[in-house]
MMTF fields as JSON, N, C-alpha, C and O atoms, coordinates in Angstrom:
{
  "mmtfVersion": "1.0.0",
  "mmtfProducer": "UNKNOWN",
  "numBonds": 259,
  "numAtoms": 260,
  "numGroups": 65,
  "numChains": 1,
  "numModels": 1,
  "chainsPerModel": [1],
  "groupsPerChain": [65],
  "chainIdList": ["A"],
  "bondAtomList": [4, 2, 8, 6, 12, 10, 16, 14, 20, 18, 24, 22, 28, 26, 32, 30, 36, 34, 40, 38, 44, 42, 48, 46, 52, 50, 56, 54, 60, 58, 64, 62, 68, 66, 72, 70, 76, 74, 80, 78, 84, 82, 88, 86, 92, 90, 96, 94, 100, 98, 104, 102, 108, 106, 112, 110, 116, 114, 120, 118, 124, 122, 128, 126, 132, 130, 136, 134, 140, 138, 144, 142, 148, 146, 152, 150, 156, 154, 160, 158, 164, 162, 168, 166, 172, 170, 176, 174, 180, 178, 184, 182, 188, 186, 192, 190, 196, 194, 200, 198, 204, 202, 208, 206, 212, 210, 216, 214, 220, 218, 224, 222, 228, 226, 232, 230, 236, 234, 240, 238, 244, 242, 248, 246, 252, 250, 256, 254],
  "bondOrderList": [1, 1, 1, 1, 1, 1, 1, 1, 1, 1, 1, 1, 1, 1, 1, 1, 1, 1, 1, 1, 1, 1, 1, 1, 1, 1, 1, 1, 1, 1, 1, 1, 1, 1, 1, 1, 1, 1, 1, 1, 1, 1, 1, 1, 1, 1, 1, 1, 1, 1, 1, 1, 1, 1, 1, 1, 1, 1, 1, 1, 1, 1, 1, 1],
  "groupList": [{"groupName": "UNK", "atomNameList": ["N", "CA", "C", "O"], "elementList": ["N", "C", "C", "O"], "formalChargeList": [0, 0, 0, 0], "bondAtomList": [1, 0, 2, 1, 3, 2], "bondOrderList": [1, 1, 2], "singleLetterCode": "X", "chemCompType": "L-PEPTIDE LINKING"}],
  "groupTypeList": [0, 0, 0, 0, 0, 0, 0, 0, 0, 0, 0, 0, 0, 0, 0, 0, 0, 0, 0, 0, 0, 0, 0, 0, 0, 0, 0, 0, 0, 0, 0, 0, 0, 0, 0, 0, 0, 0, 0, 0, 0, 0, 0, 0, 0, 0, 0, 0, 0, 0, 0, 0, 0, 0, 0, 0, 0, 0, 0, 0, 0, 0, 0, 0, 0],
  "groupIdList": [1, 2, 3, 4, 5, 6, 7, 8, 9, 10, 11, 12, 13, 14, 15, 16, 17, 18, 19, 20, 21, 22, 23, 24, 25, 26, 27, 28, 29, 30, 31, 32, 33, 34, 35, 36, 37, 38, 39, 40, 41, 42, 43, 44, 45, 46, 47, 48, 49, 50, 51, 52, 53, 54, 55, 56, 57, 58, 59, 60, 61, 62, 63, 64, 65],
  "secStructList": [7, 7, 7, 7, 2, 2, 2, 2, 1, 1, 7, 7, 1, 2, 2, 2, 2, 2, 2, 2, 2, 2, 2, 2, 2, 2, 2, 2, 4, 4, 4, 7, 7, 7, 7, 1, 7, 1, 1, 2, 2, 2, 2, 2, 2, 2, 6, 7, 7, 3, 3, 6, 6, 3, 3, 7, 7, 7, 7, 7, 7, 7, 1, 7, 7],
  "xCoordList": [218.309, 218.499, 217.252, 216.653, 216.783, 215.927, 216.498, 217.497, 215.244, 215.642, 215.473, 214.346, 216.239, 215.623, 215.116, 215.754, 214.317, 213.872, 213.189, 212.895, 212.661, 211.543, 212.287, 212.082, 213.358, 214.434, 214.813, 214.513, 215.823, 216.284, 215.391, 215.58, 214.483, 213.453, 213.218, 213.312, 212.984, 212.82, 214.174, 215.211, 213.178, 214.15, 213.357, 213.744, 212.492, 211.966, 210.794, 209.827, 210.596, 209.781, 209.93, 210.847, 209.24, 209.018, 209.825, 210.417, 210.17, 210.934, 212.991, 213.903, 212.941, 214.116, 214.836, 215.966, 213.073, 213.537, 213.845, 214.998, 212.946, 213.518, 214.828, 215.529, 215.476, 216.674, 217.959, 219.052, 217.439, 218.566, 218.439, 219.292, 217.317, 217.136, 218.239, 219.328, 217.678, 218.591, 219.876, 220.437, 220.361, 221.695, 222.644, 223.651, 221.637, 221.919, 222.19, 223.27, 220.97, 221.26, 222.519, 223.291, 222.862, 223.449, 224.759, 225.482, 225.635, 226.435, 226.545, 227.662, 225.679, 225.434, 225.854, 226.734, 225.208, 225.592, 227.199, 227.627, 227.774, 229.471, 230.08, 230.927, 229.429, 229.74, 229.331, 229.906, 228.174, 227.442, 227.706, 227.341, 228.179, 228.372, 227.987, 226.817, 228.118, 227.685, 226.935, 226.605, 226.414, 225.006, 226.304, 226.621, 226.969, 228.235, 227.406, 227.912, 225.967, 225.408, 224.176, 223.819, 223.522, 221.843, 220.808, 219.595, 221.987, 220.756, 220.706, 219.848, 221.175, 220.94, 220.365, 220.212, 219.998, 218.841, 217.514, 217.039, 216.936, 215.867, 216.099, 215.382, 217.112, 217.205, 217.308, 216.552, 217.909, 218.14, 216.659, 215.974, 216.137, 214.589, 213.974, 213.171, 213.958, 212.676, 213.661, 213.171, 214.497, 215.25, 216.146, 216.528, 216.804, 217.873, 219.28, 219.571, 220.054, 221.134, 222.26, 222.296, 223.319, 224.711, 226.003, 226.146, 226.712, 227.354, 229.073, 229.461, 229.657, 230.993, 231.022, 232.077, 229.484, 229.633, 228.844, 228.539, 228.566, 228.0, 226.524, 226.342, 225.504, 224.581, 224.179, 224.422, 223.528, 223.237, 221.913, 220.891, 221.777, 220.573, 219.456, 219.819, 218.494, 217.853, 216.851, 215.718, 217.558, 216.616, 214.796, 214.16, 214.527, 213.126, 212.575, 213.009, 211.48, 210.817, 209.36, 208.266, 209.73, 208.126, 207.641, 207.222, 207.615, 207.085, 205.956, 205.17, 205.801, 204.415, 203.62, 203.468, 203.244, 202.41, 200.503, 199.783],
  "yCoordList": [44.832, 44.286, 44.388, 45.462, 43.182, 42.992, 43.533, 43.185, 44.536, 44.695, 44.008, 44.17, 43.376, 42.168, 42.935, 42.885, 43.452, 44.286, 43.754, 44.125, 42.434, 41.81, 41.226, 41.148, 40.704, 39.612, 39.847, 39.057, 41.571, 41.965, 42.502, 42.195, 43.249, 43.837, 42.966, 41.739, 43.529, 42.671, 41.242, 40.882, 40.933, 39.901, 38.411, 37.276, 38.597, 37.428, 36.843, 37.605, 35.619, 34.867, 35.399, 36.184, 35.097, 35.332, 34.533, 34.992, 33.377, 32.64, 32.713, 32.191, 33.666, 34.061, 35.412, 35.634, 36.455, 37.585, 36.741, 36.78, 36.157, 35.601, 35.139, 35.743, 34.184, 34.081, 34.525, 34.026, 36.078, 37.047, 38.151, 38.994, 37.905, 38.726, 37.841, 38.3, 36.267, 35.413, 35.683, 35.845, 35.716, 35.739, 37.473, 37.556, 38.572, 39.663, 39.894, 40.308, 39.538, 39.202, 38.364, 38.835, 37.256, 36.41, 37.039, 36.045, 38.14, 38.515, 39.622, 40.026, 40.103, 41.549, 41.174, 41.835, 40.008, 39.354, 39.42, 39.992, 38.916, 39.188, 40.417, 40.386, 41.316, 43.164, 43.261, 44.038, 42.73, 43.033, 42.827, 41.705, 43.47, 43.582, 42.721, 42.742, 41.356, 41.243, 41.907, 42.758, 41.754, 41.989, 41.676, 40.491, 42.601, 42.549, 42.261, 41.711, 42.85, 43.276, 43.497, 44.472, 41.97, 42.083, 42.496, 42.654, 42.577, 43.292, 44.765, 45.557, 44.945, 46.741, 47.259, 48.459, 46.217, 46.419, 47.102, 47.906, 46.418, 46.935, 48.605, 49.456, 48.91, 50.75, 51.086, 51.986, 50.629, 51.426, 51.056, 52.075, 50.117, 50.348, 51.257, 51.899, 51.696, 52.296, 53.684, 54.584, 54.099, 55.793, 55.959, 57.109, 55.389, 55.518, 55.666, 54.96, 56.853, 57.25, 56.95, 56.912, 56.697, 56.486, 57.32, 57.44, 57.732, 58.205, 57.679, 57.428, 57.747, 56.859, 55.465, 55.107, 54.641, 53.597, 53.739, 52.816, 55.248, 55.595, 56.1, 56.683, 55.628, 55.726, 57.256, 57.589, 57.939, 59.931, 60.025, 59.749, 60.307, 60.408, 61.88, 62.91, 61.513, 62.881, 63.592, 63.258, 64.663, 65.324, 65.287, 65.216, 65.359, 65.075, 66.795, 67.773, 66.798, 67.339, 67.909, 67.345, 69.043, 69.211, 70.562, 71.327, 71.018, 72.061, 71.399, 72.203, 70.399, 70.158, 69.155, 67.935, 69.935, 69.805, 69.456, 69.353],
  "zCoordList": [65.178, 66.554, 67.489, 67.545, 68.316, 68.676, 70.643, 71.274, 71.08, 71.902, 73.34, 73.81, 74.023, 75.078, 76.245, 77.297, 76.183, 77.931, 78.612, 79.748, 77.857, 79.106, 79.945, 81.156, 79.228, 79.387, 80.932, 81.827, 81.19, 82.003, 83.084, 84.261, 82.727, 83.609, 85.13, 85.119, 86.106, 87.586, 87.406, 86.851, 88.31, 89.375, 88.488, 88.767, 87.67, 87.506, 87.947, 87.973, 88.325, 89.32, 90.651, 90.891, 91.395, 92.736, 93.176, 94.153, 92.855, 93.513, 93.32, 93.96, 92.078, 92.164, 92.99, 93.425, 92.943, 93.622, 95.312, 95.741, 95.999, 96.974, 96.956, 97.767, 96.247, 96.299, 96.147, 96.414, 95.425, 95.168, 96.726, 97.002, 97.482, 98.312, 99.24, 99.585, 99.635, 100.291, 100.589, 101.673, 99.207, 98.666, 99.555, 100.259, 99.013, 99.226, 100.97, 101.392, 101.912, 103.36, 103.587, 104.421, 103.031, 103.604, 103.025, 103.088, 102.444, 102.219, 102.998, 103.321, 103.304, 104.247, 105.617, 106.169, 106.305, 107.344, 107.755, 108.758, 107.048, 107.033, 107.997, 108.89, 107.535, 108.362, 109.081, 109.843, 109.552, 110.897, 112.293, 112.644, 113.153, 114.483, 115.019, 114.636, 116.098, 117.694, 117.855, 117.029, 118.96, 120.205, 121.479, 121.585, 122.333, 122.651, 124.284, 125.262, 124.158, 125.955, 125.039, 124.378, 125.267, 125.109, 126.325, 126.457, 127.129, 128.275, 127.629, 128.019, 127.128, 126.884, 125.775, 125.548, 124.98, 124.242, 124.197, 123.395, 125.558, 125.712, 126.031, 125.504, 126.893, 126.999, 125.167, 124.8, 124.4, 123.178, 122.442, 122.359, 122.008, 121.736, 122.591, 121.914, 123.982, 124.565, 124.167, 124.849, 123.597, 123.833, 124.267, 124.051, 124.842, 125.835, 124.827, 123.861, 125.411, 124.381, 124.956, 126.186, 124.252, 125.008, 123.917, 122.7, 125.052, 124.285, 125.169, 126.31, 123.728, 124.327, 125.424, 125.947, 125.714, 125.906, 127.31, 128.065, 127.495, 129.018, 128.321, 127.252, 129.391, 128.89, 129.727, 130.887, 128.71, 128.992, 129.864, 129.236, 130.965, 131.287, 130.492, 129.925, 130.701, 130.62, 131.45, 131.796, 131.686, 132.864, 132.439, 131.388, 133.591, 133.884, 133.617, 134.227, 132.5, 131.457, 132.694, 132.727, 133.535, 134.542, 133.997, 134.865, 132.699, 132.269, 131.384, 130.883, 131.181, 130.289, 131.262, 131.189, 132.035, 132.783, 132.578, 133.571]
}
């Protein structure tokens, strides 16, 4: 019995790997949620916290002088 380790290892060629990644992302997109508030994306990227859909204000830290 011959072991076919080289045939089953990895994704094969770079083109096959790219096709595999494309298909995986394409199938993952079906479960992604749409951005319903694009004006809040900048706040989230800057570290703002939201709880139950409301912005949570952080107290100013004045002790780090």
